[in-house]
SEKOLKE-936138 format. One record per residue (C-alpha): x, y, z; residue in three letters. Coordinates in steps of 0.001 Angstrom, whole numbers, plus 524288, in hexadecimal, padded with zeros to 5 digits. Each point is the difference from the previous one (the first is absolute). Example, Ala and Ser with C-alpha at 12.3 -4.5 7.8 and 13.67 -1.06 7.14 Angstrom:
REC     px     py     pz   aa
REC  8300C  7EE6C  81E78  ALA
REC  8055A  80D70  7FD6C  SER
END
This chain:
REC     px     py     pz   aa
REC  553E6  7BFE8  1E656  MET
REC  7FAC2  80B1D  7F793  ARG
REC  7F1F7  8032C  803CD  ILE
REC  7F563  80828  7F992  VAL
REC  7F50F  804A5  808FD  VAL
REC  7F339  8024F  7F8D8  HIS
REC  7F511  80534  8087F  GLY
REC  7F815  80B33  8056D  GLN
REC  7FB97  806C1  80C59  GLN
REC  803DB  7FCD0  80DFD  ALA
REC  80179  7F164  7FDB2  PHE
REC  809AF  801DE  7F4E5  GLY
REC  80771  809C1  80845  LYS
REC  8006A  7F699  80B91  ALA
REC  8057E  7F512  7F784  VAL
REC  80A62  8091D  7FA87  LEU
REC  8037E  804C5  80DB6  GLU
REC  801E0  7F207  804A5  ARG
REC  80889  7FCA5  7F45D  LEU
REC  808BF  80BCB  80233  LEU
REC  800F6  7FD17  80E99  GLU
REC  80511  7F28C  7FC41  ARG
REC  809F9  805D9  7F6C1  GLY
REC  7F9D4  7F9FF  7F3E6  GLU
REC  80425  804D5  7F293  ASN
REC  7F3EE  80713  7FAE1  VAL
REC  8036E  80470  7F240  VAL
REC  7F310  8065A  7FC40  ALA
REC  7F2B3  803D4  80558  VAL
REC  7F3F0  7FFCE  7F745  CYS
REC  7F2F4  8064F  802E0  CYS
REC  7F3B5  80440  7F8DB  ALA
REC  80069  80E03  7FAB3  PRO
REC  7FC0A  80AD3  80958  THR
REC  7F2B8  8056A  7FC48  LYS
REC  7FEF6  80E7F  7FD96  GLU
REC  7FC08  80763  80C2A  GLY
REC  80297  7F455  808DC  ARG
REC  80AFB  7FEF6  80A08  PRO
REC  80C0C  7F811  7FCBE  GLU
REC  7FF60  7F192  8036B  ASP
REC  806D1  7FD13  80D17  PRO
REC  80833  7F57E  7F958  LEU
REC  804EB  809B6  7F5DC  VAL
REC  80328  80A4E  80A3E  GLU
REC  80784  7F654  80865  PHE
REC  80786  7FA33  7F491  ALA
REC  8045D  80D67  7FB82  ARG
REC  80415  80390  80DD0  GLU
REC  808CF  7F419  7FFBC  LYS
REC  80598  8039A  7F2C6  GLY
REC  7FA0F  7F470  7F8DE  LEU
REC  7FC1D  800E1  7F1A8  PRO
REC  7F12A  800F0  7FEA4  VAL
REC  7F88E  7FC41  7F3B2  HIS
REC  7F184  802AA  7FDAD  GLN
REC  7FBF5  7FB4C  7F270  PRO
REC  7F1B2  8020F  7FC9B  ALA
REC  7FF6C  7F21A  7FA95  SER
REC  80835  7F3BA  800CD  TRP
REC  7FA7F  7FAB9  7F33B  LYS
REC  8096C  8075D  7F722  THR
REC  80D3C  7FC06  7FA3B  PRO
REC  805F8  80B6B  8076C  GLU
REC  7FAF4  7FA9C  80CF1  ALA
REC  805F6  7F2B4  7FD10  LEU
REC  80CF8  8065B  7FC9C  GLU
REC  7FF4E  80799  80CB5  LEU
REC  7FE72  7F3B9  80846  MET
REC  80AB9  7F91B  7F859  GLN
REC  8091D  80B88  8023A  SER
REC  7FFB4  7FDB4  80EB5  PHE
REC  806BC  7F2C6  7FE29  GLU
REC  7F87F  7FBC4  80C19  ALA
REC  7FFF7  7F2BD  8066B  ASP
REC  7F212  80163  804F3  VAL
REC  7F497  80997  8001C  CYS
REC  7F7C2  80135  80C51  MET
REC  7F225  804E0  7FDB4  MET
REC  7FA5E  806A4  80C01  ALA
REC  7F23F  8050F  7FD6D  TYR
REC  7FFF3  801F1  7F141  VAL
REC  7F43E  80558  7F890  LEU
REC  80553  80080  7F211  LEU
REC  80003  7F36E  7F816  PHE
REC  80DAD  7FADE  7FD50  VAL
REC  80112  7F678  7F472  PRO
REC  80786  7F33C  8004F  GLU
REC  80BCC  804C1  7F84F  ALA
REC  8025D  80AE6  809DD  VAL
REC  7FDA5  7F72B  80BC9  ARG
REC  80995  7F5FD  7FAB4  ASP
REC  80AAE  809D6  7FCC9  ALA
REC  806A3  7FE8D  80D69  PRO
REC  8085A  7F3B1  80139  LYS
REC  7F6C8  7F953  8099D  TYR
REC  7F37C  806C3  7FBC5  GLY
REC  7F612  807A4  8080B  THR
REC  7F846  7FCC5  80C3A  PHE
REC  7F471  80776  805B2  GLN
REC  7F833  80267  80C74  TYR
REC  7F13E  7FE4B  800C3  HIS
REC  7F84C  80207  80CBB  PRO
REC  7F756  7F3E7  7FFED  SER
REC  8012A  7F146  800E5  LEU
REC  8001D  7FD9F  7F171  CYS
REC  7F9E7  7FA61  7F81F  PRO
REC  7F4D6  805BA  8081F  GLU
REC  7FD15  80E92  7FF1E  HIS
REC  80824  80386  7F459  ARG
REC  7FD4F  80DE9  7FB9A  GLY
REC  80171  80E17  8049F  PRO
REC  7F7E8  7FF12  80C94  SER
REC  805D2  7F37C  8054F  SER
REC  80001  804B1  80E2C  ILE
REC  7F1FC  8052B  8001B  ASN
REC  7F966  7F3CA  7FAF7  TRP
REC  803E7  7F60C  80A82  PRO
REC  7FB2E  8096B  80A85  ILE
REC  7F34F  802CA  7F8AA  ALA
REC  7FDBE  7F15E  7FED4  MET
REC  801D5  7FE03  80E92  GLY
REC  80C66  7F7EF  7FEDB  LYS
REC  808AD  7FE7B  80BEC  THR
REC  80CEA  7FDD5  7F8E8  ARG
REC  80732  80633  7F4BD  THR
REC  80E23  8018A  7FC29  GLY
REC  80984  8037A  7F54E  LEU
REC  80646  7F981  7F45C  THR
REC  80D4C  801DF  7F9AF  ILE
REC  7FF34  7FAE3  7F225  PHE
REC  80612  80036  7F279  TRP
REC  7F631  807EE  7F7E1  PRO
REC  7FC29  7FC35  7F252  ASP
REC  7F77D  8076F  7F64F  ASP
REC  7F341  7FCDB  8072D  GLY
REC  7F9A7  80832  80AA3  LEU
REC  80748  7FC7A  80C77  ASP
REC  80399  7F2DF  7FA41  GLU
REC  80C6D  7F7FE  8000B  GLY
REC  80756  7F5CE  80810  PRO
REC  8006C  8021C  80EB1  ILE
REC  80CF8  801DE  806F2  MET
REC  7FB56  80120  80E1A  LEU
REC  7F44A  803CD  80851  GLN
REC  7FD9B  80560  80DAF  LYS
REC  7F332  7FFEA  80790  THR
REC  7F9F1  80892  80A85  CYS
REC  7F340  800C8  80773  GLU
REC  7F52F  809D9  7FD92  ILE
REC  7FAC8  8042B  80D3F  GLY
REC  7F13D  80135  801A3  PRO
REC  800D0  80ED8  800E8  ASP
REC  80BB6  8029F  7F73B  GLU
REC  7FE9D  80901  7F453  THR
REC  80752  7FFC9  7F334  ILE
REC  8091A  80A34  805E7  GLY
REC  802E3  7F74B  80BBD  ASP
REC  802A3  7F3F8  7F7B7  VAL
REC  80881  806E2  7F60C  TYR
REC  8082F  80956  8081A  PHE
REC  801A7  7F73D  80BF9  ASN
REC  8017C  7F2F3  7F913  LYS
REC  800E2  7FF01  7F133  LEU
REC  808FC  80BCE  7FE7C  PHE
REC  80AD8  7FBF7  80979  PRO
REC  7FE6E  7F191  7FCA8  MET
REC  800DC  80386  7F1A2  GLY
REC  80CCD  80759  8016B  VAL
REC  805CA  7F45C  80744  ASP
REC  7FACE  7F6A6  7F5B0  ALA
REC  805F8  807D7  7F4E2  MET
REC  80D42  7FF0A  806AE  ILE
REC  7FDDF  7F174  80253  GLU
REC  7FD2E  7FE7E  7F184  GLY
REC  80C9F  8070A  7FCAD  LEU
REC  80792  7F6FC  80905  GLU
REC  7FA47  7F430  7F918  LEU
REC  80434  80567  7F2E1  VAL
REC  80DB0  8030C  80505  LYS
REC  80115  7F235  8055C  ALA
REC  7FC40  7FA53  7F2E3  GLY
REC  7F331  7FAAD  8055D  VAL
REC  7F6CD  805D6  7F600  ILE
REC  7F345  7F9A2  80400  LEU
REC  7F5C2  7FF2E  7F563  LYS
REC  7F53D  7F794  805B1  HIS
REC  7F660  7F875  7F7C2  ASP
REC  7F4D9  80779  8065F  GLN
REC  7FC7E  80B98  7F788  ARG
REC  7F7D5  80C0E  80252  LEU
REC  7F6B0  7FEAD  7F492  ASP
REC  7F618  7F6D7  8063F  GLU
REC  7FB27  807B8  80BB4  GLY
REC  7F729  80BB4  80158  SER
REC  80283  80CE3  7F939  TYR
REC  7F888  80B99  80565  GLU
REC  7FFE7  80D9E  7FA81  SER
REC  8007B  80CAE  807CD  TRP
REC  7F8A6  7FFFE  80CDD  PHE
REC  7F80B  80C5E  7FE26  LYS
REC  7F2CE  804D6  7FB0C  GLY
REC  7F568  7F5EB  80268  ASP
REC  809B5  7F6ED  806BB  HIS
REC  8022A  809F8  80AD7  ALA
REC  7F19A  803A1  80152  ALA
REC  7F961  7FC34  80CC7  VAL
REC  7F32B  7F888  7FF6E  ASP
REC  7FA38  80127  80D95  TRP
REC  7F66D  7F4FA  7FD44  SER
REC  80B83  7F683  7FFB9  LYS
REC  8049D  7F8D3  80C51  PRO
REC  807A1  808E8  8090C  VAL
REC  80C5F  7F7E5  7FE1C  ALA
REC  7FFB2  8028C  7F154  ASP
REC  7FD9C  80E8B  80205  VAL
REC  80B18  80117  809CC  TYR
REC  8094D  7F88E  7F6FC  ASN
REC  7FD41  80972  7F4CF  ILE
REC  802D6  80BB9  808BC  ILE
REC  80CC2  7F9E2  804D7  ARG
REC  80415  7FC4D  7F23D  ALA
REC  7FE2E  80E05  7FB52  ALA
REC  80719  806C5  80B2E  ASN
REC  807EA  80853  7FD3B  PRO
REC  7FD58  7FEBA  7F164  ALA
REC  7F736  8012F  7F8AA  PRO
REC  7F681  801D9  80B63  GLY
REC  7F33C  7F879  800EF  ALA
REC  7F4C2  807AD  7FA26  SER
REC  7F222  801B6  804EB  THR
REC  7F56E  80A3A  8021A  THR
REC  7FC5C  80554  80D56  ILE
REC  7F4E2  809D4  80150  LYS
REC  7FFB4  800AA  7F115  ASP
REC  80E40  8044D  8001A  GLN
REC  80A4A  7F7E4  7F8A8  PRO
REC  80B94  7FD07  808D9  VAL
REC  80BD4  7F720  8009F  GLN
REC  80223  7F81A  80C62  LEU
REC  80CF5  7FD78  806BE  TYR
REC  8026D  7FCAB  80E4D  ASP
REC  7F539  7F72F  8051A  ALA
REC  7FCB1  7F62B  80A8E  GLU
REC  7F685  7F4A8  80029  ARG
REC  7F502  80055  80A0E  ARG
REC  7F4B7  7F769  80453  GLU
REC  7F1C1  803C8  7FE59  GLY
REC  7F3FD  7FE57  7F786  SER
REC  7F7A1  8092B  7F80D  GLY
REC  7FCDC  80454  7F239  THR
REC  80BA6  7FEB2  7F6B2  PRO
REC  80509  80D19  7FB4D  GLY
REC  7FA89  8074A  80BB1  GLU
REC  807F7  809A2  80817  VAL
REC  7FE36  7F9F4  80D7A  VAL
REC  806BF  80A8F  807E3  GLU
REC  80A52  80A93  7FF7D  VAL
REC  809C2  80104  80B2D  THR
REC  80D00  80697  80243  ASP
REC  8061E  7F38B  7FA81  GLU
REC  7F8D9  800DD  7F313  GLY
REC  7F401  7FB93  7F868  ILE
REC  7FA34  7F29D  802CD  VAL
REC  7FA1B  7F9DF  7F3C1  MET
REC  7F76D  7F3EF  7FF89  GLN
REC  80344  7F48F  7F724  ALA
REC  7F9E1  7F27E  7FF58  GLU
REC  80277  7F940  80CF9  GLY
REC  80886  80A80  80600  GLY
REC  804D9  80DEE  7FFEF  ARG
REC  80BF5  807B2  7FBBF  VAL
REC  80558  80BF0  806F4  LEU
REC  80563  80985  7F5E0  ILE
REC  80AA7  80817  80678  LYS
REC  80575  8075B  7F45C  ARG
REC  7FA9E  80346  7F29F  LEU
REC  80215  808F5  7F476  LYS
REC  7F495  807D3  7FA6D  PRO
REC  7FF71  80262  7F16F  GLN
REC  80996  80AB2  7FC77  GLY
REC  8050D  800CA  80DEA  GLY
REC  80AB1  7FA70  80882  LYS
REC  8004F  7F4B1  80989  LYS
REC  7F9E4  803E4  80CDF  MET
REC  7F916  7FB40  80C32  SER
REC  7F364  7F93D  7FC1F  ALA
REC  7F842  8059B  80B5B  SER
REC  8050E  80DA9  7FD3D  GLU
REC  7FBBD  7FED3  7F1D5  TRP
REC  7F2A2  7FA8D  80397  PHE
REC  7FD50  80AAE  809F0  ASN
REC  803F1  80A61  7F606  SER
REC  7F451  7FBD1  7F7D3  LEU
REC  7F702  80592  80A33  GLY
END
């Protein structure tokens, strides 16, 4: 079976690695263009190391892009973390079409920050979806889904790298096996009826210490390691990362104490120990070290 891998970053690379380990016939690798001054995408570097043809069109909405996909004479295209919009004609050019990975239990949490939002909302489960994309935003018939738990102290980094990343690579291969077996599942359930959330940043990642401590802690977890929850401590804007929930009462927004472990902040009904933060214009560092440097 002739396969086109369309993706980016470490996830796209991991899918390609798995395909090559299995001896699959990857005829082309597609990736977004490399931005000037930025390092080469890991997927592009790996594909070139393996001698695979790499294509990086600036847009897939042109006649030339359609001709490019048609020239591969592919049986299927596997989309692994794709940011550029790919129109229907291009997606349908391979014999069996194109399927895609999305790190949420669609139709819930469609959009670019699909891992952040379930954590920020205090949910205890999330998952991934392999689907046949249409021209909507993360919409189309579902092929298969996998679920996983969100631990009470897990961050977006924990959930993605330890769960959704490896599960997603396995699920992409499972999807390929279904296509190869002729079982092209296109369920009636579609992805256009659930929630669509935009980027989890700005006001979404801002901490309101007057909120219940559970809500505050969820925001910090959902923003770690990116984009970092934002707040102000001692009139200094900072982004918060590693944290731990604590018991205790007091005035919300107050610095309760500073220890070798970090800064203890008061929220409504409980406290949060901030272990690591990033001051404006600086680098991530120990919260207590930063606080003590203020004098």
